[in-house]
N, C-alpha and C positions, 0 to 999 in steps of 0.2 A: 570607673577602669575595673575589670575583671580582674580576681586574685589568681595566684598561682594556682596550678592543677591540684596541686596537693591540699592546699586551701581550699579552693574552690568546692573539694570532696564534702566539707564539713557546712557549707551551706544551709541554710536552712530551706524548707520548702514553703511555698505560699501559704499551705495550712498551718506551719508554724511545727512541720514535724522534723526533727533534724534526720539529714541523710544519714545513711551508715557509714562508717568510715571505709575508703576505698577498699578492696583486695589488697593482698598483697602484690606488688609490681615486679613484673618476669623482666629477665636481665635483656637489656635492648643495646647492639652496638650501633655504632654508627651509619650503617647502611650507606644506601646509595639515592640521589635524588632521582634515578633514571632505572628502570622505566614507571610510570605512575603506575598505581595500584599494587596489587600483592603479588609478588613473584617469587614462588617458592622453588630455591636452588641449593647448592652446594656453596656456602660461605667462606670467609677466611677459614685456614687452617683445617679445611675439609668437613666442617661442621653444617648439618643438614639446618634448614630454616627458611624463612620467609621474609623479603625484603618489602616494606612496606612506605609508600610514598604517596602525599596527598597534596595537591596546589592549595593553599590559601593566602592573597595576598596580604590581606590586614589581619590576619587573626594573631593573637598574644600569645597563645599555646593551643597545641593538640597534643589530645590524646587518645593514643589506641586502644579498644576496648576489645579483650578476647573473651569468649565465652566457651563455659562447656558444655556438657551434654543436658545438666542439670537446670541449666539459665545461669551460673555463676557468673559475676564478671569479672577479670584482671584488668585494671588498666595500666596502660603502660606510656609515659610522657614518651613524645618524638623532641627529643631536644635539638636536634640538628637540624638548622635551617637553612637551604641552599636557594638561590634563585626563586624565591617566595615558596619554594615545595620544603615541605616539613616529611622526615625520612627516618627510616631506623630500621637493622636486622634484629630479626627475634629468634632465636636458636631455638632450634626443636618444635616450632611452629610447621605442621606438616598439612598436606591437603586435606581439605573435609572442615579444617579449623573455622568457626564462626566468627566473625568478627564486625567492628562500625566503629566511628569514631564521636569525640567530644570535642567541640571546637570552641575555643574561648575567644573573648573579644567586647567589645562594648556593643551594648545593648541601646542603639539611639534610632528608630524608625525613620524620624524625622529627616535624618540625613541618609537613609537605608543601610543603615549598619543593623544588624539582626543576629548577632552570635547569642546564642543561648546553649552551654554546655548542659543543660540538663537535659537535651535531648540528644539521643542518639542517631547519628546521621550515616547514611547509605554511603559506600565508598563510588564513587561515580566511574571508578572502574573497574569495580567487581563482576568478575566473569561469571558469578552463579549467585543467586540470593534463596536463602531459605527461610520459610514462612510468608506471609500475606497479610496486610494492611488491613485493620481494622478501624483506625479512625477514631479513636476516643479522643478525650478532651485533652489526653496525655500527650499525644503526640503531636500536638501546637503550642508553636514556639511564643503564642501569648495568650491572655486569658480570654478563654471564649464567651464566657458570661458576665463579662465585665457588664455593672450596672449602666455604662454609656455605653451602646452597642457600636455607635461609630468611632468607637476610641478603643476599641479592644483591642486591636493591632499592636497599639502602642505599648501596652502593659505587659511585661516578662511573667509568663508564667515559669515558675520553677520544679513541676512534678516531674519525676524522672521517667521518659518514653520508652527505657528500653523494655520492660516486659512486654511493650505491645505493637512493636515493628518488627520487621524481619530483619534477617543480618546479612552481611555478605558473607563468602563463603570461598576460602583458599582453594583454588584450582591446581593439578598437577600442571605444572608447564610443560613439560614435556608433550601433555596432548598438545598444546597451541601450535608446537613445532611440527607436530607430524600428526598422523592418523593413521589407524589400521597397521600396526608394528612397524613403524620406520617407512611408511608410504607417504611420502607429502603430496599434500595439493597440489598438482601440476596441471599445466594447462591443458596437456592432450588428454585429459581424464574429465575435463569438461564440455558439455555438449557442444560448447561456442557457434550457438545458430546465430546466423547472420541478421541482421535486422530486418531485412524486408520479408525472410522467411518465416518471420517469428509469427506466433500465435498465442496471446497470453490467457490464462485460466485465473479469475482472481478466485481465493477460496479463504476459508477462516480453517487452521488448523484443527479446533476442535470442533466447529458445526460441520465440517466435511464428512467426520467418522462417526459421529455419536449416534447415529442411526444406522450406519452402513450393516447390513444382516451378516455378512462375512468376514467382518474383522472382529477380533474376540473382544467380547465385551471389558476386559481389562486394559485394552489398547484404546478403546475410541477415545476421540478426543486428544490425543496424545499424537507427540512426531512421532514415535513407533508404530502410532494406527496409520499415520498417512503413509511411512515407507511400507506398510503391509501390501503384497502383492495384488490382495483383493482392490485395495485402492489405487494403487498404480496402473493395475488393468484397466480400469474406468479410463483414466487418462490418457492414456497409450491407446484405445478405442477410439476415443474421440479425436485423439490425432494432436492435442493441443503441443507445444513446445515448450511452455514455461507456467511455472507457478508463480500468481503473485500473492503471497502470504500476508493477509492484513497483519497488523503489528505482533512481532513475536518479543519484541525487548518485556523486560519486566516491568509491569504497569501496576499501578494500584485504582481503586475503585473510589469514585468520588463520594463523597459523605451523604449525598442529597440521596443517591441511590443507595446506599446500604440504608439509611434512614426508611425508604420506601420498600426493602423487603428486595430491592433487586441489584446486579452488580454491572460493570462495565464490561461489555462480551466483545467489542470490534478492538479495543485495546490501545485507541489513538489517547493514551493518558501516560506516559511512558516516566519511569523514575531511573532505570538503569538501561545504559546503552550498551554495555558489553554483554548483558547477562539473557539467556534463552527465558521464556517467562517459565518459573516453576511449573505451575499449575497444569502447565501442556506436557510434563514429562510422567512417563510411565516407570521410571526406573528411580526415581528419588529426587531429591532436592537438595543432598550435600555436594553438589558439583557433577552427578553422575548424567542430569539433563543436558551436560555441555556433549558428551558423548554421543548421546542418546539422537540430538540436534544434527550432529554429523553424521551420524547413521543413516539417518531420512535424508539430507544431502546426497549421500553417496548412492544412496537407492532410486533416487530419483534420476540422477545423472547417470546410472548405469540403465535407465530406461530412456535417456535421450532429452530429458525434460531439466531446462532450466529452472533454479530456484531464485525469484526475484523478492526482495523482501521490502513492504510498504513501512517506511521509516517514520520517526516522529522527532525532527528535531528541533521544531520550530517551540515549543513550549513544553513543560514538564508538569507532573502532577501534583506540585506543589500548588498552583493556583494562585488568584492573586494575595495581596496581603492579609487577606481572612482565610488563607488555606492553611494546612500543615508545615511543619517544618520536618523534611523528611531525607534532605540531601543537599541538593546546592544553594538554599536557601540561608542554611545553617553553617556551612563553609566560607562563602563569600559572596552575599547578596547581592552586592554593587559589582562583584567581578563578571558573575555568571548571567546576571538578567537585565535587560534594558531596564532603566527606570524614567519615570516620567518628570514633567519639570518640578513635580513636586517627589521629592525623592522617597517620599511614605510610598508612593505609588507606582504601580509596573506600566510600562507602556506595552499596551494588550493589540497588536495587530494580529491575536490568532483567533480571537472569541474566548478563549480559555483560560485568561485571568493573567498569565504573563507571555513574556517573549524573551525566549535567550539572545544574550548579547554577541552575537557572532562573529560580529567586527572586531569584540576582544582576542587577543592572539591565544591567549589560554583556552577561550570556549572552541575557537575556531579549531585548536588542536586537538579538544577534547572529540569532536565531532569527526574529525578527519581520523584520529587513531580509532574509533570506533568502526569507522567506515572500512578501513585496512585490516581490523579486525576479523570482520565478518565475511570477508573476501578471502584474506590470507590464510586463515587459522579455521574457519567455520567453511569455506568452500562456495559459499552465495556468488551468484553472477549478476547480479544488478540490484537496484533499490528503486522504488517510487518513493517521492520525497514529498512527504504532506504538506500543504500549505508551502510550496518552495519559495513563492516571492517574499513569504518572511525571511528567509535567509538568504534571500536577494538584496535585502535594503542593506543599504551603507550606514548613514545617520540617521535617516527616517524615509527618505524614498527609496524606490525599487530602484536597484542598478546594476546592470547588465555586465559592469566591470567592478562589481562587489568584490570583496578579499574572498568571500565563500567560491563562489565562481572562478574565479582566478584560481586558487587553489586547487579545485578539482580540476581545471584544465590543462596544469602541469604538472599534476601528481602521477607519477610513472604506473602504479596500481590502480587509482581510481578512473582514470580517463579512459581504461581497456573495459571499463565493465559497462552492464547496459545503467544508463541514466535517463529516471522518468520524472518530469516535474506536473505536479499539480499545481499549475501557472496562475496561482490567485493566492490571495488571502485576504483577509475581513477590512484592510487598513484603506485609508485612501489611497488611490492607485494603483493597488494591488491587484487590480484584473489586468494579467499578462500573458493573455493567449496568443501564440505566436512569436514572442519576445525573446523568449531564451535562446542562448548561442548556440550555435554548431557544438554536436557529441549528444546534446540534451535531445529528447522526446520529451511530449507533453500528450496530458490526457487532453484531447481535444472537444472541449461541451459543447462546441458550435456544431460539431458534427451530431452531436448525441441530439441536439434541440432541432437542428434541422429533421433528420431522419424523423424522429418523432412526428413533427409535425404535417412531414409530407404523410404519413400514414394514417394520421388521424382527419386529413383533410384541411387542415389549416396552413397552407403555405399559401401565399398570394399569387406569387409565381414560382419558378423553377432555376432561377438565378444561381441561390444559394445552393441547392442539391445537387447541380452540375460541379460545382467547387467542392462540395463535400463527397462525392463518388469518386473523385479524381485526386486524390490526394490532398487538397486544399492548398493548391498553389497561392492562394492569395494569401495566406498565412506565413507558410512557410518556404517559398520560394524565393529565399535570400542568404547571403551570407555562407553559400555552398550547403543549405540544408536540402535534403532531400525529403521526398511524400512519407518517406517512415520516420521523419518526425511526429508525424500525427500517429499518436494512440487512438484508435476510432474506437467508440464504446457508444451503445444505448443503453445500458444499464450498470450500475457499480453498486458497491456495497450500501451506499447512501442514495436510498431513494426505492421507488417501487423495483420488485422482481421483475422480469420481462411479463410473466404472466400478469402478474397484476397491473402493469402497467395497460393491460388492453381488458382487465375487468374491473378496474375502479378509476372513478373520476376524481374522489374525494379520498383525504388520508383518513386511515382507521388507526389512529396511536394510542388509544385509551389504553392500552395495556402499560404504557410507559407511565401512567400516574402524572401527567401533565395537563390533564384536561384537554387533549388532543391538542395544544397550542405548539407542538414541538414539530421539528419536520417540515420541509417546504411545502407551499401552497402552489409550487408552480412545477406542477406535475408534466403536463403536455400529454397527458392520458386521454383514452377514450372507452369507455367500458363495453362498447358494441352493444348497447341498448337495455342492459339490466347492470346493477350496481351490486359487483360481488358475486357470490355464490347463487348457481339457479340452475333450474333443472331444464331449463328452454334448450332444447339440443341446437335449433338453428343459432343461437347466441353464442354457444359452446363451439359450434362447427366454426362460426365466424370468428372466434378469439384463436382457435387453433392456427388459422389460415393467416391471421395478422402476426401471430408468431413466426408463422413460415418466412412470412413476408419480412419482417424486421432480420431474422437471422441470414434470408439470403443476401439482403442489402449490405449489411455487416461485413460478412464474410467474402464478397465478392468487390469490396469498394479497394481504391487503391489506399495503403497505410498499413498500418498494424491495427488488427482488430484483438478487440480485448472482450473476452466472455465470462460472466459472472456464474459461479459455481452452481449447478440446479438449473440454470434457464435454459440449458438445453432440455431439461424433461419437465419444465412447467412447475419449477419451484413456486410457490406461494408464500407469503409474510400475512395474509388475510387483509390486505389491504395496507399494513404498518412499511411507512415509508421510512422510517427512522428506527431499525431494531439494533441500535447501539447498546441496549439495555437488556435484551432480550436472549439469553442463555438459556434456550429452553426449545422448544418445536416450531414456534415461531422463527427462530434465527437458524437453525440447524437444516441441513439436507434430507429431503424425505425421500430414499431410495426405493421405498415402494412403488412410487409413480413408474417405475421402469417396467412394472410388470403390466401396467395398462397399455392397450395396445396403440391407442393417439398419442399418449408420451413417449412411449417407445419409439414412435416412427418419428417422434420432431428429434430425439437423439439420432436415430439413423440418419436424418436429413442433414442434422449438424456435421456427423462424422464425415457424411458424402461431400458435402460443401467444403470442409476444410482439406480433405484429401483431394478435390478438384482444384483449390488454390494451392496447395504443395505441386501438384502435377506440371503447373503450367505458369511458367514466368511472366506472361503478360499481365497474371493477376497479382504478380508480387513486384512490381516497377521498382528499380532503383533511381530512378530518374522521371522529371516531370514531364508529362504529354507534353509535346510542341503544338499540336494541332496543325501543323504544314502540310501541304501537299507534298510527297514524293513519289519517284518514279514515273514513267512513262503512263501508266494509268490514274495517276493523283491521287490515289491513296492518303489518308492521314491515319496517323496513329492513334488518333481518338477521334470521332465524329459523334453528333446526336440529330437524332430522331424525332420527329413529332409523331402524335398516337395515328395520324394518317399514313405514317411510313415517310415522310417526307425531311430532309435533312433541314435541321432548325435555321432561322435566320436571326436577327438581332432581333425583330419584334417579338419573336416567338420566346425570347427567354423573360420577356415582360409580359406575355398573355397567361391570363387565370387559365391554370389547367392541372392535370392530376396524373399525366402520362408522361414519361418521356424514356428513349430510348437510347442506350448506351453503345457504341461499337468500339469495341478494342482490337486493336490490329496486332498482330503478333509477327509482322513480318520486320517490322521496323523497329527492334526495341533497340534502345542505348544500351546494348549490355554485350560482354563477351564471356566466352567461358575460361578456363583455366588455361586454355591451349591457345586462347588468342582470336579462339573462332567467333564469329556473330552468334548470337542467341538467337532462334527463330522458333517460334510457338505457332499455336493455332491460334485464329483471331475467334472472339465471341461478340454475339451481340445479348444484350440484356434489355428486357423491357419490363419497366416499372410501373405500372397500374394502379393507382389509388383509388378511381373513380369507382362510386358503387353500383356503377351502371357496365354491363358487357361493352366491350369496344370491339373494334377492328383494326389490324396494323398488316400494311403490307410489308411483305419482307423485299429490304432492298435487292436490287440487280447488281449486277456487273458494274462499276468494276468491284463491288463490294464482296460477292459472294453468288456463287452458283446455286447453292441450295443450302438449307439449313437442318443440322439436327438438334432436336428438342431433347435437353440435358436437363432440366426442370422445369416445373409446372406445380407453383405454390398453392394451385387450386386443387390440386390432390392430396388427399391424405397418404395416400401410398405412392410415394416417387416412382417404385419399380414398374408402374400397371403397365405403360405401355414405354418401354424403353427405345431409345435409338429410331425415335419418328423423325421423318424426311420430309421435308416441305421444300418445293423449288422456290427459287426467287422470283419474287412478283407474285406470288400467291398472297391473296386477304386471308389473313388467319383471323379468327374469332378469339377476343382476348377475354378471359373469365373477368368478374369484378374482383378488385381488391385482390391480385395478383402479381407474382413477377415471372416471365418467362424466361429460360435462359437457353441459348442456341449456341452450339458450334459451328462456325461457319464452315463450307465444304467448298473447296476449290472448285 
């Protein structure tokens, strides 16, 4: 049994040295259990101060710890305890005040109890964080160097962690209610791009601008840098409608990386679900990062670009039972985390050491409060949920009626924003592509694998390709879901860049310091004849052609396309397919590529394809194709052709082949405009030819079309070399090896 707070302050450390007596205690009024976190406001009697509230079901005592600029600590016992929430109002505490908690209770890891008041804990609801985690031995709740390492997590460490951990920061609550001189976040200021019209651009806040020559040096790598006109200009020229930001929640670096002189770059190691990561702020970390993030969102919105956050609610930076004690573990380990049958251990469905216990009401509240905060007070437009299957588990199995999914479906705020699932985790039964309910879209890795295999010549037939190009109806045509449930991608942050996909057949992750053991070996890549960098111009030309093929396929497929920052201009990571710890030139976008004609041409083609997609609703369908004949001519909304120009029959889908033609009819789009009028568009014929030999294709005659205008020929480096070339129906066209030809059908 732990002693009372004032007695605990006099405990001896593990080394035998007594703690200094706690500093004088500030005045604490009862305050309120709602809302959780730190809320600065005018309290009873018109007194300015801050209300603090922390949930901990099993704690025996809680101390609020306030820190001055010199690091001196004042401990304030929170004696009020309402519905498992410890709370108090501290007069005089204003925005900018740094704080943390010490939570007292039993130390009994064998039953999952890991309270340790020697460890300063970050408020899970902290709106801002000051400082970075260094992870010396003092921040661990257990004795790391215990003579019996397998029992180390059972021995409590008594060293004070406060000098070594970041602190939460009280933020002006008025900023949360409004932004920009009282102008609230309101829907008509958001771009509100419909799902079918969306083109997502995945980027890293830091890596996107670190090497940008037109972003001022002091702003590179920050929220303000992403808001700079030079950064936004690239996005608008490209034509994307949304940026999907790699994690911007406050995160910590893993100990094994710090010991190797590396850092967590991607940020999938969250510790503060309300706080913008402080290291990305140019304006400072005493709460100013909150305003800087908001201004970034507003700048992107003004350019018509939505902001989607990649969020990591499946686990935290505290890791396994041998990880540090930074926040939730020390507040209520059994309440926040899923424990294994042996409560000393964690149920790990994430591969990161722990899993948040989302079926617990308070954990579910933490997540949904966080999501609503980012929507309502920070202005974001949606979320991509890392390892979303872990959030959808009820007790053990993935359950599409789980509490998390049920709460999201009925929440009046969250059900209106963009929701993207990474539909898998590492646990049994965790692969759930196609299984999430309506309202959700999903990263479609089936699309990624099929398109990669087609262009490297590894598909046995084209059955799967047909589904992927037309919206993956085999996965999503149920329960009212639509083609835009499929977020199509060929590359993501995790894996090869697009250029590396056609330049390497093996990963080259030596810089990560793990003897090239990390990262996947299933890359489905082809190096076009040489591994890595080469001076062979024929190889380089083929690689650029393959990039054009992949981008054209992606941007003309039905569904929502997602690009990765830099792929549109040939960014390389030197073959590293797991650059999670490469906060350097390996992971950053190289803007000098735009000065090279070949890569500039790739950017121009990407921008042109996005514009083509935006201009034609037949390329952004809101309903699945039926494939049925309609009208007196017997046309179908979707038709498929063999390499010889004949309509495909059932056996053709099973035959080995590297050529497929896709006819998209604009005459029968099941969609109406705002006035209720039918939407009519041009029709298109897209021919994908992955064979290494030149082929021939006979353009379909009536009723399919009278003539065909060539819009894109990926065999060409410069697409405007012969604009508007027209071919009559029935003509036999030479098809260059490994190319995509896109025609507009002329009636």
